[in-house]
Backbone as JSON Lines, residues from 0, in Angstrom:
{"i":0,"aa":"M","n":[12.49,8.03,-12.43],"ca":[11.81,8.08,-10.99],"c":[10.97,9.21,-11.39]}
{"i":1,"aa":"T","n":[9.7,9.38,-10.38],"ca":[9.35,10.88,-10.28],"c":[9.38,11.09,-8.75]}
{"i":2,"aa":"A","n":[10.29,11.81,-8.24],"ca":[10.46,12.33,-6.89],"c":[8.99,12.61,-6.02]}
{"i":3,"aa":"R","n":[8.72,12.04,-5.18],"ca":[7.54,12.61,-4.39],"c":[8.23,13.61,-3.23]}
{"i":4,"aa":"V","n":[7.59,15.0,-3.05],"ca":[8.35,15.84,-2.15],"c":[6.89,16.34,-1.2]}
{"i":5,"aa":"L","n":[6.99,16.26,-0.22],"ca":[6.1,16.93,0.76],"c":[6.77,18.12,1.1]}
{"i":6,"aa":"L","n":[5.81,19.1,1.31],"ca":[6.02,20.28,1.29],"c":[5.08,20.94,2.46]}
{"i":7,"aa":"A","n":[5.86,21.42,3.45],"ca":[4.91,21.79,4.72],"c":[4.92,23.53,5.36]}
{"i":8,"aa":"E","n":[3.95,24.14,4.29],"ca":[4.7,25.73,4.68],"c":[3.02,26.36,4.7]}
{"i":9,"aa":"D","n":[3.07,27.15,5.48],"ca":[1.72,28.02,6.08],"c":[1.86,29.22,4.87]}
{"i":10,"aa":"D","n":[2.65,29.74,4.71],"ca":[2.5,31.16,3.79],"c":[2.0,30.33,2.31]}
{"i":11,"aa":"V","n":[0.73,30.93,2.18],"ca":[0.07,30.49,0.41],"c":[1.16,30.94,-0.38]}
{"i":12,"aa":"D","n":[1.79,32.23,-0.49],"ca":[2.62,32.9,-1.88],"c":[3.76,31.94,-1.2]}
{"i":13,"aa":"H","n":[4.53,31.92,-0.42],"ca":[5.2,30.89,-0.43],"c":[5.48,29.24,-0.8]}
{"i":14,"aa":"A","n":[4.22,28.69,-0.67],"ca":[3.87,27.58,-1.29],"c":[3.95,27.48,-2.45]}
{"i":15,"aa":"F","n":[3.27,28.24,-3.04],"ca":[3.2,28.5,-4.42],"c":[4.45,28.5,-5.24]}
{"i":16,"aa":"F","n":[4.88,29.73,-4.47],"ca":[6.36,29.75,-5.35],"c":[7.45,28.39,-5.61]}
{"i":17,"aa":"T","n":[7.05,28.02,-4.17],"ca":[7.91,26.56,-3.9],"c":[7.84,25.39,-4.67]}
{"i":18,"aa":"V","n":[6.43,25.37,-4.7],"ca":[5.69,24.12,-5.98],"c":[6.36,24.52,-7.36]}
{"i":19,"aa":"R","n":[6.26,25.78,-7.73],"ca":[6.28,26.15,-9.17],"c":[7.71,25.98,-9.21]}
{"i":20,"aa":"A","n":[8.45,26.73,-8.33],"ca":[10.19,26.29,-8.56],"c":[10.46,24.83,-8.75]}
{"i":21,"aa":"F","n":[9.82,24.23,-7.97],"ca":[10.38,22.73,-8.05],"c":[9.46,22.13,-9.4]}
{"i":22,"aa":"K","n":[8.54,22.69,-10.02],"ca":[7.79,22.39,-11.25],"c":[8.89,22.65,-12.01]}
{"i":23,"aa":"D","n":[9.53,24.06,-12.37],"ca":[9.92,24.4,-13.05],"c":[11.07,23.52,-13.36]}
{"i":24,"aa":"A","n":[12.18,23.26,-12.26],"ca":[13.35,22.47,-12.07],"c":[13.32,21.45,-13.03]}
{"i":25,"aa":"H","n":[11.86,20.36,-12.88],"ca":[11.85,19.37,-12.53],"c":[10.35,18.74,-13.38]}
{"i":26,"aa":"G","n":[9.5,19.72,-13.91],"ca":[8.37,19.19,-14.33],"c":[7.68,18.26,-14.0]}
{"i":27,"aa":"L","n":[7.65,16.99,-14.99],"ca":[6.69,15.62,-14.23],"c":[7.3,14.88,-13.86]}
{"i":28,"aa":"D","n":[8.92,15.31,-13.71],"ca":[9.79,14.22,-12.81],"c":[9.31,14.47,-11.12]}
{"i":29,"aa":"V","n":[8.37,15.36,-10.63],"ca":[8.23,15.6,-9.01],"c":[6.95,15.66,-8.78]}
{"i":30,"aa":"E","n":[6.61,14.92,-7.84],"ca":[5.02,15.03,-7.31],"c":[5.13,15.47,-6.06]}
{"i":31,"aa":"M","n":[4.32,16.92,-6.02],"ca":[4.37,17.84,-4.58],"c":[3.33,17.81,-3.93]}
{"i":32,"aa":"H","n":[3.53,17.47,-2.82],"ca":[2.49,17.66,-1.69],"c":[2.24,18.55,-0.98]}
{"i":33,"aa":"T","n":[1.2,19.42,-0.7],"ca":[1.7,20.39,0.24],"c":[0.64,20.6,1.53]}
{"i":34,"aa":"V","n":[1.27,20.98,2.18],"ca":[0.14,20.85,3.73],"c":[0.65,21.9,4.43]}
{"i":35,"aa":"R","n":[-0.41,22.67,5.1],"ca":[-0.42,24.03,5.74],"c":[0.14,24.37,7.07]}
{"i":36,"aa":"D","n":[0.54,23.16,8.07],"ca":[0.62,23.24,9.04],"c":[1.23,22.13,9.72]}
{"i":37,"aa":"G","n":[2.16,22.22,10.74],"ca":[2.59,20.89,10.9],"c":[2.23,19.73,11.59]}
{"i":38,"aa":"E","n":[0.81,19.72,11.8],"ca":[-0.14,18.84,12.54],"c":[-0.39,18.16,11.07]}
{"i":39,"aa":"E","n":[-0.76,18.86,10.37],"ca":[-1.16,18.1,8.71],"c":[-0.17,17.39,8.29]}
{"i":40,"aa":"A","n":[1.21,18.1,8.59],"ca":[2.48,17.05,7.95],"c":[2.21,15.59,8.75]}
{"i":41,"aa":"L","n":[2.11,15.87,9.85],"ca":[2.24,14.64,10.66],"c":[1.18,13.66,10.54]}
{"i":42,"aa":"D","n":[0.11,14.36,10.27],"ca":[-0.82,13.13,9.45],"c":[-0.7,12.8,8.23]}
{"i":43,"aa":"Y","n":[0.02,13.84,7.55],"ca":[0.16,13.07,5.71],"c":[1.37,12.03,6.42]}
{"i":44,"aa":"L","n":[2.29,12.46,7.14],"ca":[3.44,10.99,7.03],"c":[3.19,9.95,7.96]}
{"i":45,"aa":"H","n":[2.14,10.21,8.77],"ca":[1.82,8.83,9.49],"c":[0.44,8.26,8.76]}
{"i":46,"aa":"R","n":[-0.02,8.51,7.83],"ca":[-1.05,8.55,6.85],"c":[-2.36,8.55,7.76]}
{"i":47,"aa":"R","n":[-2.13,9.32,8.29],"ca":[-3.8,9.22,9.26],"c":[-5.07,10.53,8.7]}
{"i":48,"aa":"G","n":[-6.14,10.1,9.03],"ca":[-7.29,10.93,8.61],"c":[-7.27,11.17,7.07]}
{"i":49,"aa":"K","n":[-7.55,12.15,6.26],"ca":[-7.62,12.28,5.19],"c":[-6.33,11.92,4.34]}
{"i":50,"aa":"Y","n":[-5.31,11.5,4.9],"ca":[-4.39,10.9,4.06],"c":[-3.95,9.42,4.22]}
{"i":51,"aa":"V","n":[-4.9,8.84,4.81],"ca":[-4.66,7.5,4.73],"c":[-4.19,6.93,3.22]}
{"i":52,"aa":"G","n":[-3.38,6.28,3.01],"ca":[-2.81,5.59,1.7],"c":[-1.99,6.59,1.14]}
{"i":53,"aa":"A","n":[-1.72,7.56,1.78],"ca":[-0.8,8.53,0.93],"c":[0.46,7.91,0.57]}
{"i":54,"aa":"E","n":[1.29,7.96,-0.1],"ca":[2.42,7.29,-0.2],"c":[3.59,8.16,0.21]}
{"i":55,"aa":"R","n":[4.38,7.62,0.94],"ca":[5.55,8.63,1.59],"c":[6.46,9.06,0.14]}
{"i":56,"aa":"P","n":[6.89,10.44,1.04],"ca":[7.66,11.25,0.15],"c":[9.12,10.55,0.19]}
{"i":57,"aa":"H","n":[9.95,10.9,-1.01],"ca":[11.3,11.11,-1.25],"c":[11.89,12.09,-0.34]}
{"i":58,"aa":"L","n":[11.55,13.41,-0.46],"ca":[12.19,14.32,0.38],"c":[10.85,15.22,1.11]}
{"i":59,"aa":"I","n":[11.12,15.81,2.07],"ca":[10.41,16.57,2.79],"c":[10.99,17.88,2.95]}
{"i":60,"aa":"V","n":[10.2,19.09,2.9],"ca":[10.43,20.5,3.08],"c":[9.76,21.03,3.95]}
{"i":61,"aa":"L","n":[10.12,21.31,4.97],"ca":[9.5,22.22,6.25],"c":[9.86,23.5,6.4]}
{"i":62,"aa":"D","n":[8.72,24.23,6.33],"ca":[9.1,25.56,7.17],"c":[9.32,25.73,8.9]}
{"i":63,"aa":"L","n":[10.31,26.41,9.13],"ca":[10.19,26.57,10.55],"c":[9.68,26.66,11.46]}
{"i":64,"aa":"K","n":[8.63,27.57,10.72],"ca":[7.19,28.63,12.14],"c":[6.33,27.85,11.24]}
{"i":65,"aa":"M","n":[5.53,27.13,11.33],"ca":[3.98,26.66,11.52],"c":[3.15,26.68,12.33]}
{"i":66,"aa":"P","n":[1.82,26.95,12.39],"ca":[0.87,26.58,12.96],"c":[0.7,25.3,13.53]}
{"i":67,"aa":"K","n":[-0.07,25.47,14.76],"ca":[-0.52,23.92,15.32],"c":[0.8,23.16,15.69]}
{"i":68,"aa":"V","n":[1.98,22.62,15.23],"ca":[3.06,22.1,15.47],"c":[4.41,22.71,14.28]}
{"i":69,"aa":"S","n":[5.25,23.15,15.25],"ca":[6.59,23.78,14.54],"c":[7.15,22.93,13.97]}
{"i":70,"aa":"G","n":[7.85,23.35,12.92],"ca":[8.88,22.99,11.99],"c":[9.72,21.91,12.59]}
{"i":71,"aa":"L","n":[10.3,22.77,13.82],"ca":[11.16,21.84,14.5],"c":[10.37,20.52,15.04]}
{"i":72,"aa":"E","n":[9.55,20.7,15.8],"ca":[8.78,19.54,16.44],"c":[8.41,18.5,15.61]}
{"i":73,"aa":"V","n":[8.21,18.88,14.22],"ca":[7.7,18.01,13.02],"c":[9.01,17.21,13.03]}
{"i":74,"aa":"L","n":[10.35,17.92,12.62],"ca":[11.62,17.27,12.5],"c":[11.9,16.34,13.77]}
{"i":75,"aa":"E","n":[11.81,16.85,14.72],"ca":[11.95,15.99,15.73],"c":[11.18,14.35,16.03]}
{"i":76,"aa":"Q","n":[9.93,14.7,15.41],"ca":[9.31,13.47,15.42],"c":[9.6,12.73,14.49]}
{"i":77,"aa":"I","n":[9.5,13.43,13.07],"ca":[10.36,12.4,11.96],"c":[11.48,11.8,12.17]}
{"i":78,"aa":"K","n":[12.59,12.48,12.77],"ca":[13.53,11.92,13.34],"c":[13.83,10.49,14.43]}
{"i":79,"aa":"A","n":[12.8,11.07,15.15],"ca":[12.7,9.57,16.07],"c":[11.57,8.29,15.87]}
{"i":80,"aa":"D","n":[11.24,8.74,14.56],"ca":[10.83,7.41,13.8],"c":[11.41,6.63,12.84]}
{"i":81,"aa":"A","n":[11.47,5.41,13.07],"ca":[12.49,4.56,12.59],"c":[11.74,4.65,11.17]}
{"i":82,"aa":"S","n":[10.69,4.6,10.6],"ca":[9.96,4.45,9.59],"c":[9.96,5.8,8.59]}
{"i":83,"aa":"L","n":[10.27,6.98,9.32],"ca":[10.72,8.24,8.94],"c":[12.07,8.8,8.66]}
{"i":84,"aa":"R","n":[12.86,8.19,9.71],"ca":[14.28,9.02,9.78],"c":[15.05,9.05,8.55]}
{"i":85,"aa":"T","n":[15.01,8.21,7.63],"ca":[15.96,8.06,6.55],"c":[15.14,9.4,5.26]}
{"i":86,"aa":"I","n":[14.24,9.93,5.44],"ca":[13.41,10.4,4.51],"c":[14.66,11.98,4.21]}
{"i":87,"aa":"P","n":[14.91,12.73,3.73],"ca":[15.83,13.67,3.72],"c":[14.85,14.62,3.67]}
{"i":88,"aa":"T","n":[14.99,15.5,5.13],"ca":[14.26,16.51,5.52],"c":[15.02,17.92,5.5]}
{"i":89,"aa":"V","n":[14.68,18.99,4.47],"ca":[15.13,20.4,4.56],"c":[14.22,21.29,5.39]}
{"i":90,"aa":"M","n":[14.8,22.26,6.2],"ca":[14.28,23.01,6.42],"c":[14.41,24.4,5.57]}
{"i":91,"aa":"L","n":[13.17,25.25,5.65],"ca":[13.45,26.16,4.47],"c":[12.57,27.32,5.34]}
{"i":92,"aa":"S","n":[12.88,28.08,5.68],"ca":[12.74,29.01,6.43],"c":[13.43,30.92,6.31]}
{"i":93,"aa":"S","n":[12.56,31.74,6.47],"ca":[13.06,33.12,6.46],"c":[13.94,33.5,7.57]}
{"i":94,"aa":"S","n":[14.2,32.73,8.49],"ca":[15.18,32.89,9.54],"c":[16.8,32.55,9.1]}
{"i":95,"aa":"D","n":[17.32,33.63,9.54],"ca":[18.91,33.42,9.62],"c":[19.38,33.29,10.68]}
{"i":96,"aa":"R","n":[18.57,33.34,11.9],"ca":[19.1,33.34,13.11],"c":[19.94,31.95,13.38]}
{"i":97,"aa":"P","n":[21.19,32.38,13.58],"ca":[21.94,31.05,14.22],"c":[21.32,29.86,15.15]}
{"i":98,"aa":"E","n":[20.61,30.19,16.48],"ca":[20.18,29.51,16.72],"c":[19.11,28.36,16.65]}
{"i":99,"aa":"D","n":[18.09,29.02,15.13],"ca":[17.58,28.51,14.4],"c":[17.9,27.47,13.54]}
{"i":100,"aa":"I","n":[19.19,28.22,13.02],"ca":[20.22,27.13,12.18],"c":[20.5,25.64,13.02]}
{"i":101,"aa":"K","n":[21.16,26.14,14.48],"ca":[21.81,25.11,14.97],"c":[20.57,24.1,15.53]}
{"i":102,"aa":"G","n":[19.89,24.7,15.54],"ca":[18.56,24.1,16.39],"c":[17.9,22.66,15.43]}
{"i":103,"aa":"S","n":[18.18,23.21,14.14],"ca":[17.67,22.41,12.99],"c":[18.64,21.1,12.97]}
{"i":104,"aa":"Y","n":[19.62,21.44,12.74],"ca":[20.93,20.56,12.49],"c":[20.91,19.78,13.85]}
{"i":105,"aa":"A","n":[20.61,20.27,15.36],"ca":[20.85,19.28,16.49],"c":[19.71,18.2,16.55]}
{"i":106,"aa":"R","n":[18.27,18.81,15.65],"ca":[17.47,18.09,15.6],"c":[17.65,16.83,13.93]}
{"i":107,"aa":"S","n":[18.85,16.78,13.63],"ca":[18.87,15.89,12.4],"c":[18.51,16.46,10.83]}
{"i":108,"aa":"A","n":[18.45,17.9,10.91],"ca":[17.84,18.36,9.4],"c":[18.77,17.8,8.77]}
{"i":109,"aa":"N","n":[18.87,17.72,7.65],"ca":[19.55,17.19,6.58],"c":[20.08,18.5,6.02]}
{"i":110,"aa":"S","n":[19.46,19.76,5.51],"ca":[19.89,20.67,4.81],"c":[18.98,21.86,5.51]}
{"i":111,"aa":"Y","n":[19.72,23.0,5.83],"ca":[19.06,24.05,6.29],"c":[19.19,25.39,5.19]}
{"i":112,"aa":"V","n":[17.82,25.83,4.82],"ca":[17.82,26.95,3.44],"c":[16.97,27.84,3.72]}
{"i":113,"aa":"T","n":[18.04,29.36,3.93],"ca":[17.26,30.73,4.29],"c":[16.52,31.22,3.16]}
{"i":114,"aa":"K","n":[15.34,31.14,3.01],"ca":[14.45,31.75,2.2],"c":[14.77,33.2,1.89]}
{"i":115,"aa":"P","n":[15.08,33.82,0.27],"ca":[15.2,34.92,0.16],"c":[14.39,35.9,0.45]}
{"i":116,"aa":"A","n":[14.72,37.13,0.74],"ca":[13.8,37.99,0.95],"c":[12.72,38.29,-0.3]}
{"i":117,"aa":"S","n":[13.13,38.28,-1.54],"ca":[12.16,38.6,-2.46],"c":[11.72,36.93,-3.13]}
{"i":118,"aa":"L","n":[10.27,37.4,-3.74],"ca":[9.7,36.14,-4.75],"c":[10.35,35.46,-5.13]}
{"i":119,"aa":"T","n":[11.39,36.28,-6.2],"ca":[12.41,36.24,-7.26],"c":[13.62,35.09,-6.65]}
{"i":120,"aa":"G","n":[13.95,35.8,-5.91],"ca":[15.04,34.89,-5.11],"c":[14.47,33.56,-4.23]}
{"i":121,"aa":"L","n":[13.23,33.53,-3.86],"ca":[12.77,32.5,-3.39],"c":[12.44,31.34,-4.37]}
{"i":122,"aa":"R","n":[12.12,31.61,-5.7],"ca":[12.13,30.68,-6.97],"c":[13.49,30.27,-6.98]}
{"i":123,"aa":"D","n":[14.29,31.02,-7.5],"ca":[16.14,30.59,-7.91],"c":[16.2,29.86,-6.85]}
{"i":124,"aa":"G","n":[16.45,30.25,-5.47],"ca":[16.72,29.58,-4.05],"c":[16.26,27.85,-4.29]}
{"i":125,"aa":"V","n":[14.67,28.48,-4.45],"ca":[14.13,26.82,-4.3],"c":[14.79,25.98,-5.25]}
{"i":126,"aa":"Q","n":[14.75,26.38,-6.92],"ca":[14.96,25.5,-7.92],"c":[16.44,25.26,-7.39]}
{"i":127,"aa":"E","n":[17.29,26.14,-7.37],"ca":[18.76,25.07,-6.9],"c":[18.71,24.16,-5.95]}
{"i":128,"aa":"M","n":[17.91,24.21,-4.65],"ca":[17.72,23.5,-3.83],"c":[17.04,22.26,-4.6]}
{"i":129,"aa":"A","n":[16.35,22.46,-5.49],"ca":[15.41,21.22,-6.14],"c":[16.22,20.43,-6.73]}
{"i":130,"aa":"R","n":[17.17,20.98,-7.47],"ca":[18.2,20.64,-8.54],"c":[19.12,19.73,-7.55]}
{"i":131,"aa":"Y","n":[19.25,20.04,-6.48],"ca":[20.32,19.49,-5.63],"c":[19.73,18.13,-5.36]}
{"i":132,"aa":"W","n":[18.39,18.13,-4.32],"ca":[17.95,17.0,-3.86],"c":[17.62,15.99,-4.64]}
{"i":133,"aa":"I","n":[17.04,16.61,-5.94],"ca":[16.6,15.41,-6.86],"c":[17.58,15.0,-8.18]}
{"i":134,"aa":"D","n":[18.49,16.03,-8.61],"ca":[19.09,15.56,-9.51],"c":[20.12,15.38,-9.07]}
{"i":135,"aa":"V","n":[21.05,15.98,-7.99],"ca":[22.31,15.22,-7.5],"c":[22.44,14.32,-6.26]}
{"i":136,"aa":"A","n":[21.69,14.49,-5.42],"ca":[21.49,13.72,-4.59],"c":[20.77,12.47,-4.65]}
{"i":137,"aa":"S","n":[21.16,11.51,-4.08],"ca":[20.24,10.39,-4.2],"c":[19.39,10.29,-3.27]}
{"i":138,"aa":"L","n":[17.91,10.08,-3.41],"ca":[16.82,9.76,-2.73],"c":[16.88,7.85,-2.46]}
{"i":139,"aa":"P","n":[16.43,7.89,-1.25],"ca":[15.8,6.8,-0.35],"c":[14.5,6.89,-1.28]}
{"i":140,"aa":"N","n":[14.31,5.1,-1.66],"ca":[12.63,4.76,-1.97],"c":[11.68,5.32,-0.78]}
{"i":141,"aa":"G","n":[10.99,5.9,-1.09],"ca":[9.73,6.49,-0.19],"c":[8.66,5.77,0.07]}
{"i":142,"aa":"S","n":[8.73,4.79,-0.55],"ca":[7.54,3.85,-0.84],"c":[7.52,2.95,0.58]}
{"i":143,"aa":"H","n":[8.11,2.81,1.48],"ca":[7.82,1.71,2.43],"c":[6.7,2.22,3.58]}
């Protein structure tokens, strides 16, 4: 099965390295879709605008602090929607503040991963996360 991953990340460098880490860990077994803000993430998930017909992801990776709609707001909307709430959602943030971590889990995040400071650390950390979510965990079918 090819795993579809939606990455919502406004930092271009972080998005590039995150996508590359997923691809390095899984090659052709992962299909990455990237959006740059929370509003775009919601449009993608609800198949609105330019995302009409988009296939649902098997995994969502959200940056905490994004323009337009924050990662926490996107997470709240995902978990409040019966058609989306079963998609595992990982918060990926440079913040290690306890209130951000607690706030994410309070909104039913499936995981909270703090971005390492270096790009090499980011790549390695995301590869570990990707291996867990795609190789170890069982993901729901994202096609509905």
